[in-house]
C-alpha positions in Angstrom: 0.0 0.0 0.0 1.2 3.5 -0.6 1.7 6.0 2.2 -1.4 7.7 3.4 -2.0 11.3 2.4 -2.5 12.5 6.0 -1.0 11.8 9.4 -3.2 10.0 11.9 -2.0 10.4 15.5 -2.8 7.8 18.1 -4.7 10.3 20.3 -5.9 13.9 20.2 -7.7 15.9 22.8 -10.9 17.8 22.0 -10.3 21.5 22.8 -11.7 24.7 21.3 -12.8 28.2 22.0 -14.9 27.0 24.9 -11.9 26.0 26.9 -10.0 29.1 25.8 -12.8 31.3 27.1 -12.9 29.4 30.4 -9.2 30.0 30.9 -9.6 33.7 29.9 -12.3 34.1 32.5 -10.0 32.7 35.3 -7.0 34.7 34.2 -9.0 37.9 34.3 -10.4 37.0 37.7 -7.0 37.2 39.3 -7.4 33.9 41.1 -5.5 31.2 39.2 -4.5 28.7 41.8 -6.8 26.3 43.7 -10.0 28.2 44.4 -13.6 28.6 43.3 -13.2 26.9 39.9 -11.6 23.8 41.5 -14.6 23.7 44.0 -17.1 23.9 41.2 -15.3 21.2 39.1 -15.3 18.9 42.1 -19.0 19.4 42.7 -19.8 18.8 39.0 -17.6 15.8 38.7 -19.1 14.2 41.9 -22.6 14.8 40.5 -21.5 13.3 37.1 -20.2 10.0 38.6 -22.7 9.8 41.5 -20.2 10.2 44.3 -20.7 11.8 47.7 -17.2 13.5 47.4 -14.7 14.4 44.7 -11.4 16.0 45.5 -9.2 17.5 42.7 -5.4 17.1 42.7 -2.4 17.7 40.5 -2.5 14.4 38.7 -3.6 10.7 39.1 -0.2 9.7 40.6 -0.7 12.1 43.5 -4.3 10.8 43.7 -3.1 7.3 44.1 -0.6 8.3 46.7 -3.2 10.1 48.8 -5.7 7.2 48.4 -3.1 4.6 49.6 -2.0 6.7 52.5 -5.6 7.4 53.5 -6.4 3.7 53.9 -3.3 3.2 56.0 -0.7 1.8 53.6 2.7 2.3 55.1 6.2 0.9 55.4 6.4 -2.9 55.2 2.8 -3.3 53.9 1.8 -5.0 50.7 -0.6 -3.9 48.0 -2.0 -6.3 45.4 -2.1 -4.9 41.9 -1.0 -5.7 38.3 2.3 -5.2 36.7 0.5 -4.7 33.4 -0.2 -1.0 33.9 1.5 2.4 33.7 4.4 2.5 36.2 2.7 5.2 38.3 0.4 2.6 39.8 3.3 0.8 41.5 5.3 3.9 42.1 2.5 5.3 44.3 2.7 2.1 46.4 6.4 2.5 46.9 6.0 6.2 47.8 4.2 4.8 50.9 7.1 2.5 51.7 5.0 -0.5 50.8 5.6 -3.4 48.4 3.5 -3.9 45.2 2.5 -7.5 44.8 1.9 -8.2 41.1 -0.7 -10.7 39.9 -1.5 -11.6 36.3 -4.2 -10.3 34.0 -7.2 -12.2 32.8 -7.1 -14.6 29.9 -9.5 -12.6 27.7 -8.5 -9.0 28.3 -6.1 -6.6 30.0 -7.5 -6.3 33.5 -6.6 -8.1 36.7 -7.7 -11.7 37.0 -9.9 -11.7 40.1 -9.2 -15.4 40.6 -5.6 -14.6 41.4 -6.1 -11.8 43.9 -7.2 -14.1 46.8 -4.1 -16.3 46.4 -1.9 -13.2 46.8 -3.3 -12.1 50.1 -1.0 -12.3 53.1 -1.1 -10.9 56.6 0.8 -7.9 55.3 -1.8 -7.0 52.6 -3.2 -3.5 53.2 -5.0 -2.7 50.0 -6.1 -4.0 46.6 -5.3 -1.6 43.8 -7.2 -2.6 40.7 -6.9 -0.9 37.3 -9.6 -0.1 34.7 -7.1 -0.7 31.9 -7.5 1.4 28.7 -10.9 2.5 30.0 -12.4 -1.0 30.2 -13.9 -1.6 33.7 -12.4 -4.5 35.6 -14.6 -7.0 37.4 -15.3 -4.8 40.4 -18.2 -7.0 41.7 -15.8 -9.9 42.3 -12.9 -7.7 43.5 -15.0 -5.8 46.0 -16.4 -9.1 47.4 -12.9 -10.2 48.0 -12.0 -7.0 49.7 -15.0 -7.2 52.0 -14.4 -10.8 52.8 -10.9 -10.0 54.1 -11.6 -6.4 55.3 -9.1 -5.1 52.7 -9.8 -1.7 51.1 -10.2 -1.6 47.4 -8.8 1.4 45.5 -9.7 1.8 41.8 -7.0 3.2 39.5 -9.6 4.7 37.1 -7.0 6.9 35.3 -8.4 6.0 31.9 -12.0 5.4 32.9 -13.9 8.7 33.1 -17.2 8.1 31.5 -17.0 4.3 31.6 -19.9 2.4 33.2 -20.5 -0.9 35.1 -23.7 -2.8 35.6 -24.1 -2.7 39.4 -27.1 -4.3 41.2 -29.1 -4.1 38.0 -28.3 -0.5 37.2 -25.8 1.1 34.9 -23.5 3.3 37.1 -20.4 5.3 36.2 -17.0 4.3 37.3 -16.1 6.7 40.1 -19.3 6.2 42.2 -17.1 4.6 43.7 -17.8 0.9 44.0 -14.6 0.3 46.0 -13.4 2.6 48.7 -11.7 5.2 46.6 -11.4 5.8 42.8 -8.6 7.8 41.2 -8.8 9.6 37.8 -6.3 11.1 35.4 -6.9 14.2 33.2 -3.7 13.8 31.1 -4.2 14.7 27.4 -4.2 11.0 26.4 -7.4 10.6 28.5 -11.0 11.2 27.3 -11.4 14.2 29.6 -8.3 16.4 30.0 -7.2 19.4 32.0 -3.7 19.4 30.5 -2.7 17.4 33.6 -4.7 16.8 36.8 -6.5 14.2 38.8 -9.5 13.5 41.0 -10.3 11.2 43.9 -13.9 10.1 44.6 -15.1 8.4 47.7 -18.2 7.9 49.8 -16.2 8.5 53.0 -16.4 11.9 54.7 -13.2 11.1 56.6 -11.2 10.1 53.5 -12.3 13.3 51.7 -11.3 15.4 54.7 -7.8 13.9 54.7 -7.4 14.3 50.9 -8.2 18.0 51.2 -5.9 18.5 54.2 -2.9 16.6 52.7 -3.1 18.0 49.1 -2.4 21.5 50.5 0.7 21.0 52.7 -1.5 19.8 55.6 -2.6 23.4 56.1 -5.6 23.7 58.5 -7.3 26.6 56.7 -7.8 26.5 52.9 -6.8 29.6 51.0 -10.4 30.3 50.0 -11.5 30.5 53.6 -8.6 32.7 54.7 -9.1 35.0 51.7 -12.7 35.6 52.5 -12.3 35.9 56.3 -13.3 39.2 58.0 -10.8 38.6 60.8 -7.1 37.7 60.7 -6.6 33.9 60.6 -3.3 32.1 61.3 -3.1 28.7 59.7 -1.6 25.6 61.3 0.1 22.5 59.9 -1.0 19.6 62.2 0.1 16.8 59.8 2.6 16.2 57.1 1.1 17.3 53.7 2.0 17.7 50.1 1.7 20.2 47.3 -0.8 18.2 45.3 -3.2 21.0 44.3 -5.0 21.5 41.0 -5.1 25.1 39.7 -8.3 27.0 38.8 -6.9 27.3 35.3 -7.0 23.5 34.9 -10.4 23.2 36.7 -12.0 25.7 34.3 -10.9 23.6 31.4 -12.1 20.5 33.2 -15.6 21.9 33.7 -15.9 22.5 29.9 -14.5 19.0 29.2 -17.0 17.5 31.6 -19.9 19.0 29.6 -18.4 17.3 26.5 -17.8 13.9 28.1 -21.0 12.1 27.3 -20.8 13.0 23.6 -17.1 12.2 23.5 -17.8 8.7 25.0 -20.7 8.1 22.6 -18.4 9.0 19.6 -15.5 6.8 20.9 -17.9 3.9 21.3 -19.1 4.3 17.8 -15.5 4.4 16.5 -14.6 1.3 18.5 -17.6 -0.5 17.0 -16.4 0.5 13.5 -13.0 -0.9 14.2 -14.5 -4.2 15.4 -16.6 -4.4 12.2 -13.5 -4.0 10.1 -11.1 -6.2 12.1 -13.2 -8.9 13.7 -12.9 -12.2 12.0 -9.4 -11.6 10.8 -7.5 -14.8 11.3 -5.2 -14.6 14.3 -5.9 -10.9 15.1 -7.9 -10.5 18.3 -10.0 -7.4 18.9 -11.2 -6.2 22.3 -14.7 -6.7 23.5 -16.8 -5.6 26.5 -18.2 -8.0 29.1 -22.0 -7.9 29.3 -21.7 -5.9 32.5 -19.3 -3.2 31.3 -19.5 -0.2 29.0 -16.0 1.2 28.1 -15.3 4.8 27.2 -12.8 3.3 24.8 -9.9 5.4 25.9 -7.8 3.1 23.7 -8.5 0.4 21.2 -5.9 -2.4 21.6 -5.6 -5.4 19.3 -3.5 -8.5 19.9 -1.4 -9.5 16.9 -0.9 -13.0 15.6 2.1 -14.7 17.3 3.9 -14.9 14.0 4.2 -11.1 13.7 6.9 -8.8 15.1 5.2 -6.0 17.1 7.8 -3.4 16.3 7.8 -4.1 12.6 4.0 -3.8 12.5 4.2 -0.5 14.3 7.0 0.8 12.1 5.1 -0.2 8.9 2.0 1.7 10.2 4.2 4.8 11.1 5.8 4.7 7.6 2.2 5.0 6.2 1.4 8.0 8.4 -0.4 6.1 11.2 0.8 6.4 14.8 0.3 3.4 17.2 1.6 2.4 20.6 2.8 -0.9 21.9 0.7 -2.8 24.4 0.6 -1.7 28.0 3.9 -1.9 29.8 4.9 -4.4 32.5 6.3 -2.7 35.5 8.3 -5.6 36.8 10.4 -5.6 33.6 11.5 -2.0 34.1 15.0 -1.3 35.5 13.5 0.7 38.4 11.9 -2.6 39.6 14.9 -4.8 39.1 15.6 -5.2 42.8 14.1 -7.9 45.0 13.0 -5.2 47.4 10.9 -3.3 44.8 8.1 -5.8 44.3 6.9 -9.3 44.7 5.4 -11.6 42.0 2.4 -13.7 42.9 2.6 -16.5 40.3 3.5 -16.3 36.7 2.8 -13.1 34.8 2.8 -14.9 31.4 -0.4 -13.3 30.1 0.8 -9.8 31.1 4.1 -10.2 29.3 2.4 -11.6 26.2 0.0 -8.7 26.2 2.9 -6.2 26.2 4.8 -8.0 23.5 1.9 -8.8 21.2 -0.6 -6.0 21.5 -0.8 -2.7 19.6 -3.0 0.3 20.4 -4.6 1.9 17.3 -5.5 5.5 16.8 -8.8 6.5 18.5 -10.0 10.0 19.2 -13.4 11.8 18.8 -12.4 13.8 15.7 -11.7 10.7 13.7 -14.1 10.0 10.9 -15.5 6.6 9.9 -13.2 6.8 6.9 -10.2 7.3 9.1 -11.0 4.1 11.0 -11.5 2.3 7.7 -8.1 3.5 6.5 -6.3 2.4 9.7 -7.9 -1.0 9.5 -7.1 -1.3 5.8 -3.5 -0.4 6.3 -3.2 -2.8 9.2 -4.8 -5.7 7.3 -2.6 -5.0 4.2 0.5 -6.1 6.1 0.9 -9.5 4.4 1.4 -11.7 7.4 -1.7 -10.3 9.2 -4.0 -11.4 6.5 -2.2 -14.7 6.0 -4.3 -17.8 7.0 -3.6 -19.4 10.3 -5.4 -21.9 12.5 -7.9 -19.9 14.5 -8.2 -20.7 18.2 -11.3 -22.4 19.4 -14.3 -20.2 20.3 -13.7 -18.5 23.6 -10.0 -19.3 23.7 -7.6 -16.8 25.0 -5.4 -14.8 22.6 -2.8 -14.7 25.4 -0.9 -17.7 26.7 -2.1 -19.1 30.0 0.5 -19.0 32.8 1.9 -22.3 34.0 
């Protein structure tokens, strides 16, 4: 195939004059750090997901750190999670002085296998940190049951999952309600909702929310907004160790406009994912993602698993040469140099599926501004790579596209 006439990025945020005007409003107000826009964004986000509380922070990594600290994770503790996720998930555990315990992903997707969580629990387990990978909800129903059975808090790394939904007790509910104890979101430009950078914690707990708000602002006893509006002189105090994890009003103003867009953005991404599946499903050896009956993804990413005969890098380079950007499958933290030491993590069983997913998966372009023709072009270029279309023995119906561990 010849090179495409245009460049197709892997992702692209949706921003226009509405966000520009929102920032202009804040700049002219004279209050640009954490203030009234942050408070409004928090209230609107809490309403959107159906949570009692939402607390805005500087990014999802700081959200994860606060969440883990809030449930009591500390030095010498263990937190069960996956290696098959962005490195920040495990880094936040180590910030607390705790040890990430990695379990493998499910056979048919990219989320944690709930069957393996229980076997990883020890007397040192202080939390379960599950990930809604690529926007696809993980099996919260089973994970939350395990957490309750052992009295272990469940924290959701919902970095990619703003706008995703789960069928919960017969009703569709948005990720972030939360269904575990705390959910943490990212607003990085690769996410469906962006503030440039930023994060949010949602929880039903008044006490957790109080701690988030104290710790995100250096542990200061009096918020700037209260001190600014006071009619009497107030001296703040610092009763606890805190951090500078605040979101700015500039970011929050963008977030408020993005939140208005979010339902339409999710609808468009779902339509694009369906188009991808129409073009690619049934291709011998190429496995496309699918939703469980109890999940509705926001399709933050559309990730396909390549036939084992293909070289991932060669496929990605071929696509790039044709003007189409892709990304490799989600990383595995335990394979990174920062986690080479025995004191940095513990493996619970084989991570064969996780490693195979990293080595054999490719994330295709998906963003709301794509047209149906763009999707058709990406699919056409992918399928034109000779060895993808080559016949091979298809796995039995329901078989995993990833090798089973052991």
